[in-house]
N, C-alpha and C positions, 0 to 999 in steps of 0.2 A: 680497376686492376691494372689497366695499361699505364695509368698515371703513377701508380705505385711502382711498377716495374721500371718506368723511365727514371724515377728518382733513385732507385736502388742499383741499377745496372752500371752506374758511373764508375764504380770501383772494381768492377768485374775484371779479373786478370785472366786474359785468354791463355797465356803461356802456362799458368798454373793448372788450369782445367785440361789443357792438352796433355800436360804431364801426367795428370791423374788418369786421363783417358787411356794413354798408352800403357801405364803401369797396371791399371785394372784389366785392360785387354790382355796383357801378357799373362797375368795370373789366371784370369778366366779361361784363356786358351789352354794353358797347361792342365787345368782341372778337367775341362771338357774333353780334351784330347786323351787324357789318361783314362777317364771313365769309358769313352767310346772305344778306345783301342783294346782295353781289357774285355769289354763286351764282345768285340768282333773276334778276338783271338782265342778267347776261352773255349769255344766249341772245337778248336783244333785239338785240344788236349782232352776234351770230355766227350767228343762225338762217339767214341767207341762204347762208352758206358755212361749215358746220361742219368742212369738210375743209381749209380754208385758215386759217392763223393770222391774228390781227388785225394783225400787223405786216408782212404781205405787201402790197406795192404792185405793180400791173401798169402798166408804163411803155411808152409808145410815142412816136413822133415826131409833132409836130403836122402834120396834113394840110391843105394849102392851096395857093393859087396860087404862094406863095413857093417851094415845093419844086419846082414845075414849071419856073419861070423860072430858078432857080439850078441846076437839074439835080440837086438833092440827093435822094438815095434815102430812101425811108421805112423802109428796113431798117437794122438795126444791124450794122455790120461788126465785125471782131474787135477793132480798136483802140478803138472806141466801147464795146464790151462790157467791155473791160479798164478803161477809164476809169471806167465806172459802178461796177465792182467795187472800185476803189481809193478810192472816196469814204469819208471817215471815218465817215459815218453808215450805211454799208452793211455788213451782216453776210454776206450771200450773194446771188448772182445766178444765175438760171437763164433759159434761153431757151425760147420757144414754138417747137415744131417742127410745121410744117404738112404735111398729107398732100399729096404731089405727084401724086396720081392722082384719078380721079373716084369719088365716094362717093354712093350712093343709099340713103336710109333710109326704112323704113316703121315707124311707131309706132302701136300699137294698144292698146286696153284691153278685156280680156275678150272677145277675138276680133273686136272691131269696129275697123276701121281709122280712125285719127284724122288722121295726117299721113303723106303720101307725097311725098317731094321729094328733089332733089339737095342735098346739104349739104357742109360742110367740117368736118373733124375736126382737132384739135390735141392735142399732148401737152406736158407740162412734166416736169422731172426728178422722179422719185418722191420725193425728199427733201422736196419742197414739198407733197406730198399727205398731209394728216393723216388717214389712214385705215388700217384694219387691213391689213397687208401681204398677208395671205392673200386678201383681197377684191380686191386690186389686182394680180393676177398674170395674165399671158397665157400660154396653152399652145396651141401651134399644133394639136395633136392634138384638143383639145376643141371647136374652132371657136366658142369663147365668148369675148367681149371685155367686160371691165368698162367701163362708160361713166358719165360724170357729165354730166347734161343741163343746159342753161340753164334757169333757173327760169321764164323767159318761156314756154317750151314748156308747162310745167305750168299756169301761170296762164291761158294761152290755152285749154287744155283745160278747166280747172275752171270758168272764168267765161264760157265760150262753149259749147263742145261739150257738156260734161256737164250744164250748166244747162238747155239747150234740149232735150236728149234723155233726161233723167232717168237719167243714168248716174252711177256712184259717183265722188265727187271723190277726187283723189289727194293724199295727204300724204306726209311723209317716212317715215311708218311703213307705208305701203301700196305700197312699190316693187314688190312681187311681182306687182301687178296689171298692170304695164306690159309689153307685148310690144314688143321693139325688134329689128328686123332690119337688117343692113347688107349692101349689095351693092357690092363693090369692083371697079373696072375699070382696067386699065392694063397696058402692055407686052405686049399680047396675052393677058392673063390676066383671068379673071372668077371671083370667089369670093364665097360667101355666108357671113356670120357672124351668130351670135346675140349681140345686145348685152344684157348683164345690167346693169340700172340700179342703181348703188350710191349715188347722191346727186344733189342739185340744186345749181346755182350761180347766184347772183344777180349775181356780179361778173365772170364770164367768159361771153361771149356765144356761144362755140362749144361743140361737144361734145368733152369731154376723154376720151382713152384712155390706157392705160399707155404709158410710154416704150418698153418692150420691144416692144409691138405696133407702135408707130409706126416704130421702127427696122427691124423685120422687114418690114412692109408696104411701106415706101418702097424698101427694097432689092429687093423682089420685083416690085412694080407699077411702080416708077419708078427703076430703078437708075442712070440717067444724070442725073437731075435733082438739082441742088444749089441750095439757097436759104438766104439769110441770114434770121435771125428779124426779124419786124416788131414783135414785142413781147418785153419782158423781164419776168420776175417777180423782184421785188427784196425781200429781207428786210432791214428797217432796225432799228436799235437803238431809235429813238424816233420814231414817226410824227409827233410834234408838233415835231420839230427844224426850226427855221427854215431851216437850210442845205439841206433837201430842196427847199423852194419856190424858194430862190435858184438852186440847181443846175438845176432844171427850166426856169426862166425863161431862164437863161444859155444853155442848150444847145438850147432849143426843144423840149424834151420835155414830156410831160404824163401825168398820171394822172387818173382820174375824180375830180372835185371832191368828189362825195358820198362816194366811197370814202375819200379822204384825210381828210375831215372825220370819217367814222365811225371811222377808225383813231385819230385824235387823241382823240375822245371816249372810246374804249375805253382808250387809254393813260392819259388823265387819270383815268378811273374807277379803274384799277388803282392809280394814285398816291394818289388820295384815300382809297381803302379801306386802302391800306398805312399811310398817316398815321394814320387813325382807329384801326386795329388797334394801331399803335405806341403811341398815346396810352393805349389800354386796357391794354396790357401794362405801361406805366409805372405806371398807377394800381394795377394788380394787384400789381406788385412792391412798391410802397409799402405797400399794405394787408398784404401778406405780411410786410413788415418790421415793421409795427405789431403784427401778431399775434405774431411772434417776440419782440418787446420785451415784450409782455404776458405771454407764457409765461415768458420769462426772469425777469421781475419776480415772477411767481407762484411760480416755483421758488425764487427767492432768499428770498422771504418764508417759504417752507415748508422752507428748506434743512435746518434742524435736525431737523425731523420726518422728512424724507426720509432723512437720514443715519442716524437712529436706526432707521428701518424696515429699511434695508439691513443695519445691524449686527446686528439680531435675526434675520436670515435671509431677508428679502424680496429677491428678485432685482431688479437694476436695471430689467429690462424690465417687471416687474410694477408697480414704483413709477412708471415712466414712462407706463405704459399709460393711466391716466385722462386725462393731458394729451394723449396722442396721440389718444385717442377724441374728446376735446373738439374738437381741430382738425379731425379727419376729419368729425365731425358738422357743424361750421360750414361746411366746404368743400362738403359734400353739400347742405346747405340753400341755400347760395349758388348751386350748380349748378341745383338744381331750380327755384328762383325765377327765375333768369336765363332758363332754357329756356321757362318759362311766359310770361314777359314778352315774350321774342322772338317766341314763337308768336302772341301777341296783336297785337304791332306788325306782324308779317309779314302777318297776315290783313288788316290795314288797308291796308298799301301794295300788297299783291297785288291787292286789289279795284280799286285805281286803275290799276295796270299792265295788268291783264287787260281793263279797259275800253278802254284805248288799243290794246293788242295782243291781241285775242281769240284769235289763233292760237297764242299762247304755250303751250308744253307744260307740263303740271303738273310741279312739282318737289317735293322732300321737305325735311323739316327735318334730314335726316341730316348735312349739313355742320356745322351748329351743334351738334348733339348730339355728334358725334364730336370736334369741337374742344373742347367743354366737358368731355367725359370725359377727353380727353388732358391738359388743364390740371389737372383734379381729381386724376387719378392722379399727375401729376408733382409738384404742390404738396404733396399728402398724403405722398408718399414722402419728400420733402425735410423736411417737418415732423417726421415720425416719426424720421428719422435725426438731425436736429438736437437734438430733445428727448432722445433716447436718449443722445447724446454729452454733453449738459449734465448729465443725472442721473449718468452714470458719473463725471464729474469731481468731483461732490460726495463720492462715497465715497472717492475718492483723496485729496481734501483732508482728510477726516475722519481717515483713517489716518495722514496725515503729522502 
């Protein structure tokens, strides 16, 4: 193999391969940095509601004197729900179901009572709750109900109760510290349930329970009560679509301004990252094309030597192997340098982000590394295949 390489390396153009190295490095760096930056920044916009997608909007009718004077209900009837679902910017619509019975809740931490009050609970269709289905199941026999609490409850505890009484602060990773009990009354029945906290919500001000529990409890505690929803949860194609605002103004509906702005920012972030990654892909493809042209030129210059080697008994795969090794080595060097540079840049921008959002959870470089490995394997396999095909053609030409 050393003899083969000595014969073939004479026409290797170092400047050409250095050019490929920098071009591919630039493309790979853009792709990995885009993927890693999106992974690191996304929790800033989704931390308040990891169980709700970014393109979910919570819609309600404007409440004011105009509704009272006109006799307009603040609830959505069937026709209005259908009208919302038929809008071109809407993908799916679900309704909030309110408990039609009385609910008392006691919340405690490590045995100490924090909140004891009458509350109201709601549910939304399970399709809209981005959580493990096994954690969002209700079984009447277990007397345990999964609940999602408003983040305001936790903020009130962390910055008030816990701070003044030297108690542990609650984060998303310490849900097991919360004791939550529900007392339900209605239709002559009274039942107690244990609430298992599975998450917090900054966008929904009520306590959420599974739809199955809501359907069962309403049928048991308030079988005669029927109520139209006062709020809808709407999945949209593009939160930045101007038609959403136009429709809301025309119908007198509203969503929280901060929420809509956050969804627009998240959507724009996805678009920008997609554009950046697309640019990186184009650069990488062009650099790959440059490499293949360089290899083709090198093979062409050594065509006579390659043909003679194969005629005296060298297999095409052995003749092609030095070129394949060269491309794999170049791709590996590009990957290693790109990951190192992304790590350095990530350390710089993460220091700024963590200064603004100190509660941001630590994340890893895994997305960039996995993406880089995928591109490395894909490009290397294509290079190996193309070079092998090129060398095989030479022996066929020689025989003709």
